[in-house]
SEZA-248395 format. One line per field, with one value per residue (C-alpha): y negated, x negated, z; residue number from 1; residue in one letter. Coordinates in steps of 0.1 Angstrom, whole numbers. Each point is the difference from the previous one (the first is absolute). Example, Ala and Ser with C-alpha at 12.3 -4.5 7.8 and 13.67 -1.06 7.14 Angstrom:
! SEZA-248395
Y	(45 | -34)
X	(-123 | -14)
Z	(78 | -7)
nr	(1 | 2)
rest	(a | s)
END
This chain:
! SEZA-248395
Y	(0 | -24 | 8 | -8 | -34 | -5 | 7 | -32 | -20 | 14 | -9 | -36 | 2 | 14 | -28 | -26 | 16 | 4 | 37 | 15 | 29 | 0 | 32 | -18 | -10 | 6 | 9 | 33 | 24 | -11 | 16 | 26 | 18 | 9 | 9 | -33 | -22 | -38 | -5 | -37 | -29 | -25 | -36 | -30 | -26 | -28 | 6 | 29 | 21 | 38 | 6 | 35 | 31 | 29 | 33 | 32 | 37 | 31 | 16 | -11 | -12 | -26 | -3 | -37 | -22 | -38 | -17 | -36 | -17 | -26 | -34 | -5 | -34 | -35 | 4 | 30 | -24 | -18 | 33 | 5 | -34 | 8 | 33 | -19 | -24 | 29 | -11 | 26 | 16 | -31 | 5 | 15 | 28 | 15 | -4 | 18 | 28 | 6 | 1 | 25 | 23 | -2 | 9 | 28 | 15 | -2 | 22 | 24 | 32 | -6 | -27 | 25 | -4 | -37 | -10 | -35 | -12 | -33 | -15 | -33 | -25 | 29 | 19 | -29 | 1 | 38 | -7 | -25 | 25 | 29 | -21 | -11 | 36 | 10 | -28 | 3 | 37 | 16 | 18 | 4 | 1 | 16 | -30 | -5 | -33 | -7 | -28 | -18 | -35 | -7 | -37 | -3 | -12 | 21 | 19 | 32 | -18 | -22 | 21 | 33 | 8 | 22 | -13 | -37 | 8 | 15 | -31 | -22 | 20 | 0 | -38 | -4 | 23 | -21 | -32 | 15 | 12 | -35 | -17 | 25 | -10 | -36 | -9 | -16 | 30 | 30 | 20 | 32 | 10 | 3 | 27 | 17 | 2 | 12 | 29 | 11 | 7 | 23 | 32 | -12 | 11 | -12 | 10 | -30 | 1 | -24 | -5 | -9 | -25 | -17 | -34 | -2 | 32 | 11 | -15 | 28 | 22 | -21 | -5 | 37 | 12 | -27 | 11 | 35 | -13 | -21 | 31 | 19 | -27 | -2 | -33 | 14 | -19 | -33 | 10 | 15 | -31 | -24 | 24 | -16 | -35 | -15 | -28 | -22 | 7 | -10 | -32 | -9 | 7 | -26 | -26 | 14 | 12 | 37 | 14 | 37 | 29 | 7 | 22 | 19 | 13 | 37 | 19 | 33 | 12 | 27 | -20 | 12 | -16 | -1 | -9 | -6 | -27 | 15 | -21 | -35 | -15 | -32 | 10 | 36 | 11 | -15 | 16 | 26 | 23 | 10 | 23 | 24 | 3 | 35 | 13 | -26 | 5 | -14 | -2 | 0 | -1 | -3 | -28 | -1 | -28)
X	(0 | -29 | -15 | 33 | 0 | -35 | 13 | 20 | -30 | -18 | 29 | -3 | -38 | 6 | 25 | -26 | -26 | 26 | -8 | 34 | 5 | -36 | -21 | -22 | 29 | -7 | 35 | 12 | -22 | 15 | 33 | -8 | -22 | 31 | 22 | 18 | 7 | 7 | 37 | 0 | -20 | 17 | -7 | 6 | 22 | -18 | -36 | 3 | -23 | 2 | 10 | 14 | 5 | 25 | -17 | 17 | -9 | 18 | -3 | 23 | -6 | -9 | 10 | -2 | -24 | 5 | -32 | -9 | -34 | -12 | -16 | -23 | 8 | 7 | 37 | 0 | -10 | 33 | 18 | -23 | 12 | 36 | -3 | -15 | 29 | 26 | 11 | -17 | 35 | 8 | -30 | 5 | -24 | 23 | 30 | -17 | -13 | 35 | 15 | -27 | 6 | 38 | -3 | -24 | 23 | 29 | -20 | -14 | 19 | -5 | -15 | -28 | -13 | -9 | -29 | -13 | -35 | -17 | -32 | -2 | 24 | 12 | 10 | 22 | 17 | 5 | 15 | 24 | 11 | 3 | 21 | 23 | 6 | 8 | 26 | 15 | -1 | -6 | -31 | -33 | -28 | -34 | -23 | -37 | -12 | -38 | -13 | 33 | -5 | 13 | 0 | -1 | -19 | -33 | 5 | -15 | -31 | -7 | 9 | -18 | 12 | 31 | 17 | -6 | 12 | 32 | 6 | -5 | 25 | 26 | -3 | 5 | 31 | 14 | -6 | 17 | 30 | 4 | -2 | 24 | 27 | 0 | 31 | -19 | -24 | 23 | 8 | 19 | -4 | -37 | 3 | 29 | -21 | -30 | 19 | 13 | -36 | -7 | 3 | -26 | -35 | -27 | -36 | -19 | -38 | -20 | -37 | -5 | -27 | 22 | 10 | 28 | 18 | -13 | 28 | 23 | -19 | 10 | 35 | 8 | -22 | 13 | 36 | -10 | -17 | 30 | 22 | -25 | 1 | 38 | 6 | 4 | 33 | -18 | -25 | 27 | 22 | -27 | -17 | 20 | -16 | -34 | -8 | -11 | 32 | 21 | -19 | 5 | 37 | 2 | -12 | 23 | -29 | 10 | 32 | -8 | -14 | -38 | -7 | -29 | 17 | 9 | 22 | -16 | -32 | -27 | -30 | -33 | -31 | -35 | -21 | -32 | -14 | -7 | -32 | -14 | 16 | 21 | 37 | -9 | 24 | 28 | -9 | 22 | -30 | -6 | 31 | -15 | -35 | -11 | 0 | 24 | 6 | 35 | 24 | 37 | 32 | 37 | 19 | 38 | 24)
Z	(0 | 7 | -34 | -17 | 18 | -12 | -35 | 3 | 10 | -30 | -23 | 11 | -6 | -35 | -6 | 10 | -23 | -28 | -4 | 9 | -24 | -10 | 2 | 26 | 22 | 37 | 13 | -16 | 19 | 33 | -9 | -28 | 25 | 20 | -31 | -2 | -29 | 1 | -5 | 3 | 13 | 23 | -10 | 22 | -17 | 18 | -13 | -25 | 21 | 5 | 37 | -2 | -20 | -4 | -5 | -12 | -3 | -10 | 35 | 27 | 36 | -11 | -36 | 3 | 20 | 1 | 12 | 8 | 3 | 25 | -4 | -30 | -14 | 11 | -6 | 23 | 28 | -4 | 7 | 30 | 13 | -7 | 19 | 29 | -1 | -2 | -34 | -23 | -6 | -21 | -24 | -34 | 8 | 26 | -23 | -29 | 24 | 14 | -35 | -12 | 30 | -5 | -37 | 7 | 26 | -25 | -24 | 27 | 9 | 37 | 22 | 9 | -35 | 6 | 22 | 8 | 8 | 5 | 14 | 20 | -16 | -22 | 32 | 9 | -35 | 5 | 34 | -15 | -27 | 25 | 24 | -28 | -10 | 36 | 3 | -35 | -5 | 34 | -14 | 18 | -26 | 6 | 5 | 4 | 14 | 0 | 21 | 1 | 16 | 34 | 9 | 38 | 30 | -3 | 33 | -14 | -14 | 31 | 30 | 6 | 35 | -3 | 32 | -9 | -35 | 14 | 22 | -31 | -20 | 28 | 4 | -37 | 1 | 28 | -19 | -31 | 21 | 15 | -34 | -16 | 26 | -12 | -20 | -29 | -3 | 6 | -32 | 6 | -37 | 4 | 27 | -19 | -32 | 20 | 16 | -34 | -10 | 29 | -21 | -26 | 11 | -23 | 1 | 14 | -5 | 21 | 8 | 36 | -11 | -25 | 13 | -25 | 9 | 34 | 20 | -12 | 24 | 30 | -13 | 0 | 29 | 23 | -6 | 10 | 32 | 9 | -1 | 22 | 27 | -1 | -19 | -34 | -5 | 1 | -27 | -21 | 2 | -12 | -26 | -28 | 5 | 3 | 24 | -29 | -19 | 30 | 5 | -37 | 4 | 28 | -26 | -27 | -21 | -5 | -14 | -2 | 20 | 1 | -31 | 16 | 31 | -1 | 25 | -8 | -17 | 0 | 9 | -14 | 15 | -15 | 31 | -20 | -22 | -34 | -3 | 5 | -31 | 5 | 8 | -6 | 28 | -21 | -33 | -17 | -9 | 37 | -2 | -26 | 16 | 9 | 36 | 13 | 38 | 2 | 30 | -5 | 20 | -9 | 16 | -2 | 11)
nr	(1 | 2 | 3 | 4 | 5 | 6 | 7 | 8 | 9 | 10 | 11 | 12 | 13 | 14 | 15 | 16 | 17 | 18 | 19 | 20 | 21 | 22 | 23 | 24 | 25 | 26 | 27 | 28 | 29 | 30 | 31 | 32 | 33 | 34 | 35 | 36 | 37 | 38 | 39 | 40 | 41 | 42 | 43 | 44 | 45 | 46 | 47 | 48 | 49 | 50 | 51 | 52 | 53 | 54 | 55 | 56 | 57 | 58 | 59 | 60 | 61 | 62 | 63 | 64 | 65 | 66 | 67 | 68 | 69 | 70 | 71 | 72 | 73 | 74 | 75 | 76 | 77 | 78 | 79 | 80 | 81 | 82 | 83 | 84 | 85 | 86 | 87 | 88 | 89 | 90 | 91 | 92 | 93 | 94 | 95 | 96 | 97 | 98 | 99 | 100 | 101 | 102 | 103 | 104 | 105 | 106 | 107 | 108 | 109 | 110 | 111 | 112 | 113 | 114 | 115 | 116 | 117 | 118 | 119 | 120 | 121 | 122 | 123 | 124 | 125 | 126 | 127 | 128 | 129 | 130 | 131 | 132 | 133 | 134 | 135 | 136 | 137 | 138 | 139 | 140 | 141 | 142 | 143 | 144 | 145 | 146 | 147 | 148 | 149 | 150 | 151 | 152 | 153 | 154 | 155 | 156 | 157 | 158 | 159 | 160 | 161 | 162 | 163 | 164 | 165 | 166 | 167 | 168 | 169 | 170 | 171 | 172 | 173 | 174 | 175 | 176 | 177 | 178 | 179 | 180 | 181 | 182 | 183 | 184 | 185 | 186 | 187 | 188 | 189 | 190 | 191 | 192 | 193 | 194 | 195 | 196 | 197 | 198 | 199 | 200 | 201 | 202 | 203 | 204 | 205 | 206 | 207 | 208 | 209 | 210 | 211 | 212 | 213 | 214 | 215 | 216 | 217 | 218 | 219 | 220 | 221 | 222 | 223 | 224 | 225 | 226 | 227 | 228 | 229 | 230 | 231 | 232 | 233 | 234 | 235 | 236 | 237 | 238 | 239 | 240 | 241 | 242 | 243 | 244 | 245 | 246 | 247 | 248 | 249 | 250 | 251 | 252 | 253 | 254 | 255 | 256 | 257 | 258 | 259 | 260 | 261 | 262 | 263 | 264 | 265 | 266 | 267 | 268 | 269 | 270 | 271 | 272 | 273 | 274 | 275 | 276 | 277 | 278 | 279 | 280 | 281 | 282 | 283 | 284 | 285 | 286 | 287 | 288 | 289 | 290 | 291 | 292 | 293 | 294 | 295 | 296 | 297 | 298 | 299 | 300 | 301)
rest	(x | x | x | x | x | x | x | x | x | x | x | x | x | x | x | x | x | x | x | x | x | x | x | x | x | x | x | x | x | x | x | x | x | x | x | x | x | x | x | x | x | x | x | x | x | x | x | x | x | x | x | x | x | x | x | x | x | x | x | x | x | x | x | x | x | x | x | x | x | x | x | x | x | x | x | x | x | x | x | x | x | x | x | x | x | x | x | x | x | x | x | x | x | x | x | x | x | x | x | x | x | x | x | x | x | x | x | x | x | x | x | x | x | x | x | x | x | x | x | x | x | x | x | x | x | x | x | x | x | x | x | x | x | x | x | x | x | x | x | x | x | x | x | x | x | x | x | x | x | x | x | x | x | x | x | x | x | x | x | x | x | x | x | x | x | x | x | x | x | x | x | x | x | x | x | x | x | x | x | x | x | x | x | x | x | x | x | x | x | x | x | x | x | x | x | x | x | x | x | x | x | x | x | x | x | x | x | x | x | x | x | x | x | x | x | x | x | x | x | x | x | x | x | x | x | x | x | x | x | x | x | x | x | x | x | x | x | x | x | x | x | x | x | x | x | x | x | x | x | x | x | x | x | x | x | x | x | x | x | x | x | x | x | x | x | x | x | x | x | x | x | x | x | x | x | x | x | x | x | x | x | x | x | x | x | x | x | x | x | x | x | x | x | x | x | x | x | x | x | x | x)
END
């Protein structure tokens, strides 16, 4: 699945080099090696850049994989900003992705034939498409999210002592609970929509050294600890909101739920830095290295 996501990165590289369809094109081996063919490229209306791909093969499970890449170009940074502001759902990229997933599902025999995958910003696009499918069709698609960004106070990155970390998370939960009770902030639809996603359990791949995605580790593990110490109801009640999101709602700056928050997931942790390259712990290629020593746990809402 990570290689198929890399295929989208390579499609964009081929597009830049103007060698798509050329014998020297870089992209095809990333999907042909697994018996897939390229059914369609997904092009963003805003910049005409390739941001996703629909792959197909004769075998089933999956027969189709829809994959999305992360940030490569300056226009991608605008999407990063819109994600941080909780407005990425309004961008053309999400609309095109949702439409592509819906059309593919209409052609597939069963929803089990369609899988989603994305890296970084592409993981957010995959989340948006998967959430839409849950709400519109009641289907839980097999989904693989690599290094999905989690904008939050960097508790995991700054605090190493587990007891201090727990206290910090509890204080944050209490602040969220108090803010959520304010009339101008309360939005019962957010919690309702969040609960509806509980049966969808995507695979979430995170490097514990990756500052962009590492807070997912604390997000899920903290909920588990809160249950163990007897105050799981508090963690569950505020899991659908971030502190930053609630603060923005006070000022009227947010009109939707945080796209990155997930009620359930199988969290897969890579505890090691692949090497000393810049941002290496955020790169897609770490997930196909040999001899990976991964830790994983399933968390359900």
